[in-house]
Structures are given as structure tokens and as C-alpha cells.
N, C-alpha and C positions, 0 to 999 in steps of 0.2 A: 264341839267344845266342852269337853269332860277334861278334868286336870289329873294326868295320871302321875298316881303316888309312888311306883316304885315297887320291885319284890326284896324281899331282907330273907335274911336268913333265919330260921327260928332252930333253938336247939329239938335237938327231939329225934331227929333225920338220922337214917344208915341206909348204906349201901349194900346190895347183895347180887354179888354175881353169879351166876351159872358159869362153873369152871368152863375153860375153854374159852369159848368165845366173848364171851359177856366181860372177861379180867381185862382186852381192850381198852373196854370204858374207864376202868380205875381210874388211872391218871389223870383221866381228864376231869373226874369228880373231885380227885384229891386236888387240882390245879383250883376249881371254884369253890372247895369248901375245905380247906386245910386240915383240920380235927375232926374231919368226918366217920365214924366206925364205920368198917366195911365187913360184911361176913359173904361167907361162898357157900355152892350148892351146887354138885355134882348129879343131875339127874340124867339117866338111860332109860330109852324105851324096853320093857321086857319083850324080848323076840316070841314070846308063846302068846298071850293077851294083849300084848301092842299097848301097854298103861305104864306110863312114869313110873319110876323104881327111883326110891332118893339112895346113895350109894355113899355119900358124902355131905356131912351138914355142919359148918360151924360158925354159930350167930354172935353177937354182942349178948351179954348174960339177961341185960333186961329189953330186947327185941320188941317183946310182948307192947311195951309200953311208946314206941318207937314208929314214925311212918319211914315206908319200906319203898325205896326208889330200885326199881330191879333190874339189872343189866342186863338183857338178853338181846344182841343188837339182831337176832334171826328169829323176832317174837312170830307164832303164826298161829 
């Protein structure tokens, strides 16, 4: 018996795709939110320590003020 008000797009969001696998999700995000900013990051595991290492990152300059949607379809 509750009334559903719906969801609306708010300014201040951005997407960040994990390069290679996450890039497949970018077009879907752009279809929903045409003017959304999208950053990219390339992460690989270090062979010796098995810790993640950032090889490349490019984000919107004001990412610290935005809510980030991480696009990574194989999240574990």
C-alpha cells in the first residue's frame, strides 16, 4: 500500500571502469545517463605479493566530490 515515487538522476555521479572487462559496461551507462563522466583504471595483481597494483588511472578532476559507480563485471 505504499506509493513509489521513483528514482531520478542526480548530478555529481561518475562511472569508473576497470579497463578491459569493465569497459563493456560503459555504453549501457551512457545510454542511461548521456552526460555522465567516466574514468578508467587498470589494475593487475603483483606476481610476488598478489597485491593489486595500479598501472593506469584517469579520473574526472573533481572525483573526490562525486559518487562513483565502479564498472567491473567480475567483482569477487
